[in-house]
C-alpha positions in Angstrom: -7.4 -17.4 -12.7 -3.9 -17.3 -13.8 -2.3 -15.9 -10.8 -3.4 -18.0 -7.9 -2.0 -16.6 -4.8 -3.2 -19.5 -2.9 -0.7 -21.8 -4.5 2.0 -19.6 -4.0 5.7 -20.1 -3.6 5.4 -20.5 0.1 3.9 -24.1 -0.6 6.7 -25.0 -3.2 9.6 -25.3 -0.9 12.9 -23.4 -0.4 14.1 -24.6 -3.7 11.3 -23.0 -5.6 11.6 -19.8 -3.5 15.2 -19.5 -4.7 14.4 -19.6 -8.2 11.6 -16.8 -8.0 12.8 -13.4 -8.8 12.7 -11.0 -5.8 10.2 -8.6 -7.6 7.9 -11.5 -8.3 7.7 -12.7 -4.9 7.2 -9.1 -3.6 4.4 -8.6 -6.2 2.6 -11.8 -5.1 2.9 -10.9 -1.5 1.5 -7.3 -2.1 -1.2 -8.8 -4.5 -2.5 -11.0 -1.8 -2.6 -8.3 0.7 -4.6 -6.1 -1.7 -6.9 -9.1 -2.7 -7.7 -10.1 0.8 -8.3 -6.6 2.1 -5.1 -6.6 4.3 -4.7 -3.3 2.8 -7.9 -1.4 3.3 -9.4 0.8 0.5 -7.9 4.4 1.0 -5.3 3.2 3.3 -2.0 4.8 2.3 1.4 3.1 2.7 4.8 4.3 2.1 7.4 2.3 0.0 9.8 2.4 2.8 7.1 1.0 5.2 6.4 -2.0 2.8 10.1 -2.9 2.4 10.2 -3.1 6.2 6.9 -5.1 6.3 7.9 -7.5 3.6 11.7 -7.7 4.3 12.4 -6.8 0.8 14.6 -4.4 -0.9 13.7 -1.0 -2.4 13.9 -2.0 -6.1 11.8 -5.1 -6.0 9.0 -3.3 -4.0 9.1 -0.5 -6.6 8.8 -3.0 -9.6 5.9 -4.7 -7.7 4.2 -1.4 -7.1 4.7 -0.4 -10.7 2.9 -3.5 -11.8 0.2 -3.1 -9.5 -0.8 0.3 -10.3 -0.7 -0.3 -13.9 -3.2 -3.2 -13.1 -5.4 -0.6 -11.2 -4.9 -2.4 -7.9 -3.0 0.5 -6.5 -3.0 4.3 -6.9 0.1 6.6 -6.6 -0.4 9.2 -4.0 3.0 11.1 -4.3 5.8 11.4 -1.7 6.5 7.8 -2.1 3.1 6.7 -1.0 0.5 4.4 -2.6 -3.0 3.4 -1.8 -5.8 0.9 -2.5 -8.5 2.8 -4.5 -11.7 3.3 -2.9 -14.4 1.7 -4.6 -17.0 4.3 -6.0 -20.6 3.5 -6.9 -20.1 3.8 -10.6 -17.0 1.8 -10.4 -19.0 -0.9 -8.6 -21.6 -0.8 -11.2 -19.0 -1.3 -13.9 -17.6 -4.2 -12.0 -21.0 -5.8 -11.5 -21.6 -5.7 -15.3 -18.2 -7.0 -16.2 -18.1 -9.8 -13.5 -21.6 -10.9 -14.4 -20.8 -11.1 -18.0 -17.2 -12.7 -17.9 -17.7 -15.0 -15.1 -21.0 -16.5 -16.5 -19.1 -17.1 -19.6 -16.1 -18.6 -17.9 -18.6 -21.0 -15.9 -20.0 -22.1 -19.1 -16.8 -22.9 -20.5 -15.5 -24.7 -17.4 -18.7 -26.5 -17.0 -18.3 -28.0 -20.6 -14.9 -29.1 -19.7 -15.5 -30.4 -16.1 -13.7 -33.4 -14.9 -14.5 -35.6 -11.9 -11.0 -34.5 -10.2 -11.8 -30.8 -10.7 -15.3 -31.2 -9.4 -13.9 -33.0 -6.3 -11.5 -30.1 -5.7 -14.3 -27.8 -6.0 -16.4 -29.8 -3.4 -13.5 -29.9 -1.0 -12.9 -26.2 -1.3 -16.5 -25.5 -0.5 -16.4 -27.5 2.5 -13.5 -25.3 3.7 -15.5 -22.2 2.8 -18.7 -23.6 4.7 -16.4 -24.0 7.7 -15.0 -20.6 7.6 -18.6 -19.1 7.4 -19.7 -21.2 10.3 -16.6 -19.9 12.3 -17.2 -16.4 11.4 -13.5 -16.5 9.9 -13.3 -13.6 7.5 -9.8 -14.3 6.3 -10.8 -17.9 5.6 -13.9 -17.1 3.7 -12.0 -14.8 1.4 -9.3 -17.1 0.7 -11.5 -20.1 0.1 -14.1 -18.3 -1.9 -11.4 -16.8 -4.2 -9.8 -20.2 -4.5 -13.2 -21.8 -5.4 -13.7 -19.3 -8.2 -10.0 -19.6 -9.4 -10.7 -23.4 -9.8 -13.7 -22.8 -12.0 -12.1 -20.3 -14.2 -8.8 -22.1 -14.5 -10.9 -25.0 -16.0 -12.4 -22.7 -18.6 -9.3 -22.7 -20.8 -9.9 -19.1 -21.7 -6.7 -17.2 -20.3 -7.5 -13.8 -21.5 -10.8 -13.8 -20.0 -9.4 -15.3 -16.8 -6.8 -12.9 -16.5 -9.1 -9.9 -17.0 -11.5 -11.4 -14.3 -8.6 -11.9 -11.9 -7.8 -8.1 -12.5 -11.5 -7.2 -11.5 -11.2 -9.0 -8.4 -8.1 -6.9 -7.3 -10.7 -4.0 -7.6 -13.3 -5.7 -5.7 -11.5 -7.7 -3.3 -10.5 -5.0 -0.7 -14.1 -3.9 -0.4 -15.3 -7.3 0.2 -13.2 -7.5 3.3 -14.9 -4.2 4.4 -18.4 -5.8 3.6 -17.6 -8.9 5.6 -16.7 -6.9 8.6 -20.0 -5.0 8.3 -22.4 -7.8 7.6 -20.5 -10.8 8.9 -19.8 -14.0 7.2 -23.2 -15.7 8.1 -24.9 -13.2 5.7 -22.6 -13.4 2.8 -23.6 -14.7 -0.7 -23.0 -18.2 -1.2 -24.7 -19.8 -4.5 -21.8 -22.4 -4.6 -24.1 -25.5 -3.4 -26.4 -24.8 -6.4 -23.6 -24.4 -8.6 -21.8 -27.5 -7.4 -25.0 -29.6 -8.0 -25.5 -28.2 -11.4 -21.9 -29.1 -12.3 -22.4 -32.6 -10.9 -25.6 -33.1 -12.9 -23.8 -31.6 -16.0 -26.6 -29.1 -16.2 -24.5 -26.1 -17.9 -27.4 -23.6 -18.0 -28.1 -24.1 -14.1 -24.5 -23.7 -13.4 -24.2 -20.5 -15.4 -27.4 -19.2 -13.6 -25.9 -20.0 -10.2 -22.6 -18.0 -10.8 -24.6 -15.2 -12.2 -26.8 -15.0 -8.9 -23.6 -15.5 -6.9 -22.1 -12.4 -8.5 -25.2 -10.5 -8.2 -25.8 -11.1 -4.6 -22.3 -10.0 -3.9 -22.6 -6.7 -5.8 -26.0 -5.9 -4.2 -24.3 -6.1 -0.8 -21.8 -3.5 -2.2 -24.7 -1.3 -3.2 -26.2 -1.9 0.3 -23.0 -0.6 1.8 -23.1 2.5 -0.4 -26.7 3.3 0.5 -25.7 2.8 4.3 -23.0 5.2 3.9 -25.1 7.8 2.3 -27.7 7.5 5.1 -24.9 8.0 7.7 -23.7 11.2 5.9 
């Protein structure tokens, strides 16, 4: 994914931070908050509140919000308020179709271009992910799961598709945080072991199938959450 919040300016040192425009830094901070569910679906926040929380000026916050609204990650509520859109069942169905289609193709392209170094990085990331699952660390799970997928898609050499998928994750990520809280990390989908074994064996079709199943299992949990909510009502 083109915008990898995990390798952010924080890890680049003070010199890099100075070079980064304020609005870009605020954008990345807010994007990470949305992606990993620190801003919950439906939760309204004010521009003034965000300036205090992020320690940023009003202008860079407004510019970051404008970008995120245009990407569909935020919705303008009026009265200087914005919120993360709540995921509807019809929207989830669209996301499932788009994710399964695009992420399967990105996996195919990445598998064809897989290098030993990238495979080793994926295996290391998966170990971190497994540890987060074992500890019940929701934040760690979300971070390492996103990083794992990012490493694959960055290796696909398909920037348009990768950028599109990154936007899909902005729409899906906040709800994934809710699902983690509801089902716990031990019940979350994880087909990464199958995917890594397929990549190590240079079995492209098996890698594509593992990714498709990983996406499918995740979206099935979203559907289960919708059904649970309907029963509660």
